[in-house]
C-alpha positions as CSV (number, residue, x, y, z in Angstrom):
1,M,-10.5,-10.4,13.9
2,T,-9.1,-13.6,15.5
3,A,-12.3,-15.5,14.7
4,A,-12.1,-14.4,11.1
5,N,-8.6,-16.0,10.8
6,V,-10.0,-19.1,9.1
7,P,-9.9,-20.2,5.4
8,D,-12.7,-18.6,3.4
9,T,-13.3,-17.3,-0.1
10,A,-10.9,-14.5,-1.1
11,Y,-11.6,-10.8,-1.7
12,D,-15.2,-10.0,-0.9
13,G,-16.7,-13.4,-1.5
14,D,-16.4,-14.5,2.1
15,A,-19.2,-15.1,4.6
16,L,-18.5,-11.9,6.6
17,S,-18.4,-9.6,3.6
18,A,-21.7,-11.1,2.5
19,Q,-23.3,-9.9,5.7
20,L,-22.6,-6.2,5.2
21,N,-25.5,-5.4,2.9
22,A,-28.0,-6.8,5.4
23,A,-26.3,-5.3,8.4
24,F,-26.3,-1.8,6.9
25,S,-29.7,-2.2,5.4
26,D,-31.0,-2.9,8.9
27,L,-29.2,0.1,10.3
28,F,-30.4,2.5,7.7
29,E,-33.9,1.1,7.4
30,T,-33.7,0.6,3.6
31,D,-31.9,-1.6,1.2
32,V,-28.3,-0.4,0.6
33,E,-25.2,-1.7,-1.1
34,A,-22.2,-1.7,1.3
35,L,-18.5,-2.0,0.3
36,W,-15.5,-2.2,2.6
37,V,-12.4,-0.2,1.9
38,A,-9.2,0.4,3.9
39,T,-9.2,4.2,4.0
40,G,-11.5,7.2,4.2
41,T,-9.8,8.7,1.1
42,A,-10.7,5.6,-0.9
43,A,-14.3,5.7,0.4
44,N,-14.7,9.3,-0.5
45,C,-13.0,9.1,-3.9
46,L,-14.7,6.0,-5.0
47,A,-18.1,7.6,-4.1
48,L,-17.2,10.7,-6.1
49,A,-16.1,8.6,-9.1
50,A,-19.5,6.9,-9.1
51,L,-21.3,10.3,-9.0
52,C,-19.1,12.4,-11.3
53,P,-17.7,11.8,-14.8
54,A,-14.2,12.9,-15.6
55,H,-15.2,16.0,-17.5
56,Q,-17.5,17.4,-14.8
57,G,-17.1,18.8,-11.2
58,V,-17.8,18.2,-7.6
59,I,-19.0,21.1,-5.5
60,C,-17.5,21.1,-2.0
61,H,-16.4,23.5,0.7
62,R,-13.0,25.2,0.4
63,E,-11.9,23.5,3.6
64,A,-13.2,20.1,2.8
65,H,-11.0,17.1,3.4
66,I,-11.3,16.1,-0.2
67,E,-9.7,19.4,-1.1
68,Q,-7.2,20.0,1.7
69,D,-6.0,16.5,2.8
70,E,-6.3,13.9,0.1
71,A,-3.3,14.8,-2.2
72,G,-5.4,15.1,-5.4
73,A,-7.0,11.7,-4.9
74,P,-10.4,12.9,-6.1
75,G,-9.0,13.9,-9.5
76,F,-7.0,10.6,-9.6
77,F,-10.0,8.4,-8.9
78,T,-12.4,10.3,-11.1
79,G,-10.0,10.6,-14.0
80,G,-9.8,14.4,-13.8
81,A,-13.0,15.8,-12.4
82,K,-12.7,19.3,-10.9
83,L,-13.4,20.2,-7.3
84,M,-15.5,23.4,-7.3
85,L,-14.7,25.2,-4.1
86,L,-17.2,27.3,-2.1
87,D,-17.2,29.1,1.2
88,G,-19.4,28.7,4.2
89,E,-19.3,29.3,8.0
90,G,-17.7,26.4,9.9
91,A,-16.8,24.6,6.7
92,K,-20.5,24.0,5.9
93,L,-22.2,24.6,2.6
94,A,-25.5,26.4,2.5
95,P,-28.2,25.7,-0.2
96,E,-28.2,29.3,-1.4
97,T,-24.4,29.3,-1.9
98,V,-24.6,26.1,-3.9
99,E,-27.5,27.4,-6.0
100,A,-25.8,30.8,-6.7
101,H,-22.6,28.9,-7.8
102,C,-24.6,26.6,-10.2
103,A,-26.6,29.5,-11.6
104,A,-23.4,31.4,-12.5
105,I,-22.1,28.5,-14.7
106,R,-23.0,28.8,-18.4
107,E,-24.4,25.7,-19.9
108,D,-21.9,25.4,-22.7
109,V,-18.8,23.3,-23.4
110,H,-16.4,26.0,-22.3
111,Q,-17.2,25.6,-18.6
112,V,-17.1,22.7,-16.3
113,Q,-20.6,21.5,-15.3
114,P,-21.2,20.2,-11.8
115,A,-22.3,16.6,-11.3
116,A,-22.3,16.2,-7.5
117,V,-22.1,18.0,-4.2
118,S,-20.0,16.6,-1.3
119,I,-20.5,17.6,2.3
120,T,-18.7,16.6,5.4
121,N,-20.6,15.6,8.5
122,A,-19.3,16.5,11.1
123,S,-17.5,19.3,9.2
124,E,-13.8,20.0,9.2
125,Y,-14.5,22.5,12.1
126,G,-16.6,20.0,14.1
127,L,-20.0,21.4,13.1
128,V,-22.8,19.0,12.3
129,Y,-25.3,19.2,9.4
130,H,-28.9,18.6,10.7
131,P,-31.3,16.5,8.6
132,D,-33.2,19.6,7.5
133,E,-29.9,21.2,6.3
134,V,-29.0,18.1,4.3
135,A,-32.5,18.1,2.9
136,G,-32.1,21.7,1.8
137,L,-29.0,20.9,-0.1
138,S,-30.7,17.8,-1.6
139,E,-33.5,20.0,-3.0
140,I,-30.9,21.9,-5.0
141,C,-29.2,18.7,-6.1
142,K,-32.4,17.1,-7.3
143,A,-33.5,20.3,-9.1
144,R,-30.2,20.3,-11.0
145,S,-29.7,16.5,-11.3
146,L,-26.6,16.5,-9.0
147,G,-25.6,13.6,-6.8
148,L,-25.1,14.2,-3.1
149,H,-22.2,12.6,-1.2
150,M,-21.6,12.7,2.5
151,D,-18.1,12.4,3.9
152,G,-18.9,10.7,7.2
153,A,-15.4,10.2,8.7
154,R,-17.2,11.5,11.8
155,F,-20.7,10.4,10.9
156,A,-21.0,8.5,14.2
157,N,-20.2,11.7,16.1
158,A,-22.8,13.7,14.2
159,V,-25.5,11.0,14.9
160,A,-24.6,10.9,18.5
161,T,-24.9,14.7,18.8
162,L,-28.2,15.0,16.9
163,G,-29.9,12.0,18.4
164,C,-31.5,11.2,15.1
165,S,-31.5,7.9,13.2
166,P,-28.8,7.2,10.6
167,A,-31.7,7.1,8.0
168,E,-32.9,10.6,8.9
169,L,-29.4,12.1,8.4
170,T,-28.8,10.3,5.0
171,W,-31.2,8.8,2.5
172,K,-34.3,10.3,4.0
173,A,-32.7,13.7,3.6
174,G,-31.5,12.9,0.0
175,V,-28.0,11.5,0.3
176,D,-27.0,9.2,-2.5
177,A,-23.7,7.9,-1.1
178,L,-22.1,7.9,2.4
179,S,-18.5,7.3,3.4
180,F,-19.1,5.8,6.8
181,G,-16.0,6.2,9.0
182,F,-14.9,3.6,11.5
183,V,-11.1,4.1,11.9
184,K,-11.5,7.4,13.7
185,N,-14.1,5.7,16.0
186,G,-12.3,2.6,17.1
187,G,-11.9,0.5,14.0
188,M,-8.4,-0.8,13.1
189,S,-8.3,-0.6,9.3
190,A,-11.7,-0.5,7.8
191,E,-14.2,2.0,6.4
192,A,-17.5,1.5,4.7
193,L,-18.9,2.9,1.5
194,I,-22.7,3.0,1.5
195,F,-24.8,3.4,-1.6
196,F,-28.4,4.4,-1.1
197,D,-28.7,4.6,-4.9
198,R,-27.8,0.9,-5.3
199,K,-27.1,1.2,-9.0
200,L,-23.9,3.1,-8.2
201,A,-22.4,0.1,-6.6
202,A,-21.9,-2.2,-9.6
203,D,-19.3,-0.1,-11.4
204,T,-17.7,0.9,-8.1
205,R,-16.7,-2.7,-7.5
206,Y,-14.6,-2.6,-10.6
207,R,-13.2,0.8,-9.6
208,R,-12.3,-0.5,-6.2
209,K,-10.3,-3.3,-7.8
210,R,-8.6,-1.0,-10.3
211,A,-7.6,1.4,-7.5
212,G,-5.9,-1.4,-5.6
213,H,-8.4,-1.5,-2.8
214,L,-9.9,-5.0,-3.3
215,Q,-8.0,-6.8,-0.5
216,S,-7.5,-10.5,-0.8
217,K,-8.4,-11.0,2.9
218,G,-11.3,-8.7,2.9
219,R,-13.0,-10.7,5.6
220,F,-10.8,-9.0,8.2
221,L,-12.2,-5.6,7.1
222,A,-15.7,-6.9,7.2
223,A,-15.1,-8.4,10.7
224,Q,-14.2,-5.0,12.1
225,I,-17.2,-3.3,10.6
226,L,-19.7,-6.0,11.8
227,A,-18.2,-5.9,15.3
228,M,-18.6,-2.1,15.4
229,L,-22.3,-2.3,14.3
230,E,-23.1,-5.0,16.8
231,N,-25.1,-3.6,19.7
232,D,-24.4,0.0,18.4
233,L,-20.8,0.0,19.5
234,W,-20.1,2.6,16.8
235,L,-22.6,4.9,18.5
236,D,-21.4,4.2,22.1
237,N,-17.8,5.1,21.0
238,A,-18.9,8.3,19.4
239,R,-20.9,9.4,22.5
240,A,-17.8,8.8,24.6
241,A,-15.6,10.9,22.3
242,N,-18.2,13.7,22.2
243,G,-18.5,13.6,26.0
244,G,-14.8,14.1,26.3
245,A,-14.9,17.1,24.0
246,R,-17.6,18.7,26.1
247,I,-15.3,18.5,29.2
248,I,-12.6,20.5,27.3
249,A,-15.2,22.9,25.8
250,D,-16.6,23.8,29.2
251,A,-13.1,24.5,30.4
252,A,-12.1,26.6,27.3
253,G,-14.9,29.1,27.7
254,D,-14.5,32.1,25.4
255,R,-11.4,30.6,23.9
256,L,-13.7,28.5,21.6
257,L,-13.6,29.4,18.0
258,Y,-16.6,27.3,17.0
259,P,-19.4,25.5,18.9
260,V,-18.4,22.0,19.9
261,E,-20.8,19.6,18.3
262,A,-18.7,16.5,17.8
263,N,-15.3,15.5,19.1
264,E,-13.1,18.3,17.8
265,I,-12.4,21.5,19.7
266,F,-10.8,24.6,18.1
267,I,-9.5,27.2,20.6
268,R,-7.6,30.5,20.7
269,L,-4.1,29.8,22.0
270,S,-1.0,32.0,21.9
271,A,2.4,30.6,21.1
272,D,3.5,31.0,24.7
273,E,0.3,29.2,26.0
274,A,0.8,26.4,23.5
275,A,4.4,26.0,24.7
276,Q,3.2,26.0,28.3
277,L,0.7,23.2,27.6
278,R,3.3,21.1,25.7
279,A,5.8,21.6,28.5
280,S,3.2,20.0,30.8
281,G,3.0,16.9,28.5
282,F,0.0,17.7,26.3
283,D,0.0,17.3,22.5
284,F,-2.3,18.9,19.9
285,Y,-2.3,20.4,16.4
286,D,-1.5,24.1,15.8
287,W,-4.2,25.4,13.6
288,G,-2.9,28.6,12.0
289,E,-1.5,31.4,14.0
290,G,-2.9,31.7,17.5
291,Q,-5.2,28.6,17.2
292,A,-5.1,25.0,18.2
293,R,-7.2,21.9,17.3
294,L,-7.9,19.3,19.9
295,V,-9.5,15.9,19.2
296,T,-10.9,13.5,21.8
297,S,-10.9,9.8,21.3
298,W,-13.5,7.1,22.0
299,N,-11.2,5.4,24.5
300,Q,-10.2,8.4,26.6
301,S,-12.0,8.5,30.0
302,A,-13.0,11.6,31.8
303,D,-10.1,11.1,34.1
304,D,-7.8,11.1,31.0
305,I,-9.2,14.4,29.7
306,R,-9.7,16.5,32.9
307,P,-6.0,17.3,33.4
308,L,-5.9,19.0,29.9
309,A,-9.2,20.8,30.6
310,K,-7.8,22.1,33.9
311,A,-4.6,23.2,32.3
312,I,-6.5,25.2,29.7
313,A,-8.8,26.7,32.3
314,T,-5.9,27.9,34.3
315,L,-3.8,29.5,31.5
């Protein structure tokens, strides 16, 4: 960031921004278009706007971040496209569920027609989509001419868990656009929007400007992303966060509500137990009645995490 603090062309015309396409093309083993944005919401919604016209819809899970936590931004960015909400264990969509939903929609002007599917990897409950699961959804999308978007706020955590390549989890499995999260994984204020269908990028550059996300000093966003990609720092950070989650998962035992496959842990916790942990100095999200959500960070050591794990184990 300090090294980027020199005069250069404004917006995305600087030398660092110009390196993004090549850097991400190397990472994904194919030619991609990469745009920086400041937030995950912007990355998600710009991707959806590229994939879905205003009069159509985006299929997603009922618990998806784009539905639960983005304050209507998908509708704002797309100009009114509908989110079509489906169910699925662990906030994951299954191909048969998507197919059944599409099959039930009449092909007439009285019903909203789907244009895209959006999945979150890792999901809102910390579960990962494997490449074959993504490919199964992609088959439905291709058969019905739907775009496939991946919300990858925790994409790094998913790759770290699976041990696959970024390519295997995205374009090789049929993904058209990826929101590649960096802020949750050590970045300061930069996310990346990756288009594997490169034709989608041209109009998105105008949408990014229109939405107020073309920052005049974009080189500072590019600098963060390039630093995270260098020597796979993004993957090292994700492995560290996932490792911390395993420490808590092992201590939680049968309190676990879902398998721990990334850096989020969901546990059963009574109000009294939650109060006891907070009284000991720990902080976490309440997640509905009798449940809690814990998230480990890339910069927390095992020594940082073990006191909480011990406190949970001894409740």
